[in-house]
C-alpha positions as CSV (number, residue, x, y, z in Angstrom):
1,M,-37.1,9.1,26.3
2,L,-37.7,12.6,24.8
3,D,-41.2,13.6,23.8
4,E,-41.6,14.1,20.1
5,P,-42.7,17.6,19.1
6,D,-46.4,18.0,18.6
7,E,-47.4,17.2,15.1
8,E,-50.2,18.8,13.2
9,P,-53.2,16.5,13.2
10,S,-54.0,14.8,10.0
11,G,-57.2,13.4,8.5
12,P,-60.6,14.3,9.7
13,D,-59.4,16.0,12.8
14,A,-57.2,18.5,10.8
15,L,-60.1,19.2,8.5
16,T,-62.4,19.8,11.4
17,L,-59.9,22.2,13.1
18,L,-59.4,24.1,9.8
19,T,-63.1,24.4,9.2
20,D,-63.8,25.5,12.8
21,A,-61.0,28.2,12.6
22,W,-62.4,29.4,9.2
23,I,-66.0,29.5,10.6
24,K,-64.8,31.7,13.5
25,E,-63.1,34.1,11.0
26,I,-66.4,34.3,9.1
27,Q,-68.3,34.9,12.3
28,H,-66.0,37.8,13.2
29,A,-66.3,39.3,9.7
30,L,-70.1,39.0,9.8
31,Q,-70.1,40.8,13.2
32,L,-67.9,43.6,11.8
33,T,-69.9,43.9,8.7
34,E,-73.2,44.2,10.6
35,D,-71.8,46.6,13.2
36,R,-69.8,48.9,10.9
37,P,-72.8,51.1,9.9
38,R,-73.9,51.5,13.5
39,I,-70.4,52.4,14.7
40,E,-70.1,55.0,11.8
41,R,-73.3,56.6,13.1
42,G,-72.0,56.7,16.6
43,L,-74.2,53.9,17.9
44,P,-73.1,51.0,20.0
45,P,-72.7,47.6,18.2
46,I,-75.6,45.2,18.4
47,R,-75.2,42.2,20.8
48,H,-77.5,39.4,19.7
49,P,-78.8,37.2,22.5
50,D,-77.9,34.0,20.7
51,G,-74.6,35.2,19.2
52,V,-73.6,34.5,15.6
53,A,-75.4,31.5,14.1
54,M,-73.5,29.6,11.4
55,P,-74.3,26.5,9.4
56,T,-74.0,23.3,11.4
57,L,-74.2,20.6,8.8
58,P,-70.7,19.2,7.9
59,R,-71.2,19.7,4.1
60,Q,-72.3,23.3,4.6
61,R,-69.3,24.0,6.8
62,L,-67.0,22.4,4.2
63,A,-68.6,24.5,1.5
64,L,-67.7,27.7,3.4
65,L,-64.0,26.7,2.9
66,N,-64.6,27.8,-0.8
67,W,-64.4,31.4,0.6
68,K,-61.0,30.6,2.1
69,V,-59.8,29.4,-1.3
70,W,-61.2,32.6,-2.9
71,T,-59.4,34.8,-0.3
72,L,-56.1,33.1,-1.2
73,R,-56.7,33.0,-4.9
74,Y,-58.0,36.6,-5.3
75,R,-56.0,38.1,-2.4
76,V,-59.1,39.7,-0.8
77,S,-60.2,39.6,2.8
78,P,-63.1,37.5,4.2
79,T,-64.8,40.8,5.0
80,F,-64.7,41.9,1.4
81,I,-66.2,38.6,0.2
82,L,-68.9,38.7,3.0
83,E,-69.8,42.4,2.2
84,F,-70.1,41.6,-1.5
85,V,-72.3,38.5,-0.9
86,L,-74.6,40.3,1.5
87,R,-74.9,43.2,-0.9
88,W,-75.4,41.1,-4.0
89,Y,-78.0,38.7,-2.4
90,A,-79.6,41.4,-0.2
91,S,-83.1,40.7,-1.6
92,R,-82.9,37.0,-0.8
93,R,-81.5,37.3,2.7
94,K,-83.6,36.3,5.6
95,R,-82.8,38.0,8.9
96,N,-83.1,36.4,12.3
97,S,-84.0,38.6,15.2
98,R,-82.5,36.3,17.9
99,A,-79.1,35.6,16.2
100,L,-76.9,37.2,13.7
101,S,-76.6,34.9,10.7
102,L,-75.8,34.8,7.0
103,G,-79.5,34.3,6.1
104,L,-78.6,32.7,2.8
105,P,-78.3,29.2,1.6
106,V,-74.7,28.1,1.7
107,N,-74.9,26.5,-1.7
108,L,-75.9,29.9,-3.2
109,I,-73.1,31.8,-1.6
110,T,-70.3,29.3,-2.3
111,G,-71.2,28.1,-5.7
112,P,-69.8,29.0,-9.2
113,G,-72.4,31.7,-9.8
114,C,-71.3,33.6,-6.8
115,R,-67.7,33.1,-7.7
116,A,-68.3,34.6,-11.2
117,H,-70.0,37.6,-9.7
118,L,-67.2,38.0,-7.1
119,E,-64.6,38.0,-9.9
120,E,-66.5,40.8,-11.7
121,E,-66.7,42.8,-8.5
122,I,-62.9,42.3,-7.9
123,R,-62.3,43.5,-11.5
124,R,-64.5,46.6,-10.8
125,T,-62.9,47.3,-7.5
126,W,-59.3,46.8,-8.6
127,P,-59.3,47.3,-12.4
128,N,-55.5,47.3,-12.5
129,G,-55.0,44.3,-10.2
130,E,-53.9,46.4,-7.2
131,N,-55.1,43.7,-4.8
132,R,-52.4,41.4,-6.3
133,V,-49.7,44.1,-6.4
134,D,-49.6,44.5,-2.6
135,T,-48.8,40.9,-1.9
136,T,-46.2,40.2,-4.6
137,E,-42.6,39.9,-3.6
138,P,-40.3,42.8,-4.5
139,E,-38.1,42.3,-7.5
140,L,-34.5,41.8,-6.8
141,L,-32.0,44.2,-8.4
142,P,-29.0,42.8,-10.2
143,E,-25.7,43.0,-8.4
144,I,-24.3,46.5,-8.3
145,K,-20.8,46.7,-9.9
146,D,-17.8,48.4,-8.3
147,G,-18.0,52.2,-8.0
148,N,-20.6,54.4,-6.6
149,P,-23.6,52.3,-5.6
150,L,-26.1,55.2,-5.8
151,R,-25.0,56.0,-9.4
152,E,-25.2,52.3,-10.3
153,Y,-28.6,52.0,-8.9
154,D,-29.7,55.2,-10.7
155,R,-28.3,53.8,-14.0
156,I,-30.2,50.5,-13.5
157,M,-33.5,52.3,-12.7
158,R,-33.2,54.7,-15.7
159,Q,-32.6,51.8,-18.0
160,R,-35.7,50.0,-16.6
161,H,-37.8,53.2,-17.2
162,R,-36.4,53.5,-20.8
163,D,-37.2,49.8,-21.5
164,A,-40.7,50.2,-20.1
165,A,-41.4,53.4,-22.1
166,A,-40.1,51.7,-25.3
167,A,-42.4,48.7,-24.9
168,P,-45.3,48.7,-27.3
169,V,-48.7,49.5,-25.7
170,P,-51.5,47.2,-26.9
171,R,-54.4,49.2,-28.2
172,R,-57.9,48.1,-28.7
173,P,-59.3,48.6,-32.2
174,Y,-62.0,51.2,-32.5
175,R,-65.5,49.8,-33.1
176,K,-67.5,51.3,-35.9
């Protein structure tokens, strides 16, 4: 009898695996975020004796999956989110000398307030939505008719530019 291919685990095991993988990504991003200023100054990265400490309670670990949702929704890296959170809540952060840690309550950094501030930061960083442009699929061109394909392509692109230039531009009314 042939063995069936390995199936992805389902239920609590799958959630645990997903959470563990995401926690490792956050640990790596935290290490990069903390070491980057030292490396830029030509100093060696810090090696903490106890490594990178992360939340251990199951609810806290699940709450950190909000960051994964945010990375997918807003198309930003975990490092971007982590740098923003650490910068935004710098005055509340408690540092640990033995281990590298977030130093912030998980509910604070994964809640709706943090998400609202993150959305504002994304709008400031990419005002024209450049973070979304890079990941969109290229638009397919219509079929090129018989004849010279370069001329046909040029004709299609010129028409698109004319259409884009003719489109009305929304203008904000002036405030008085």
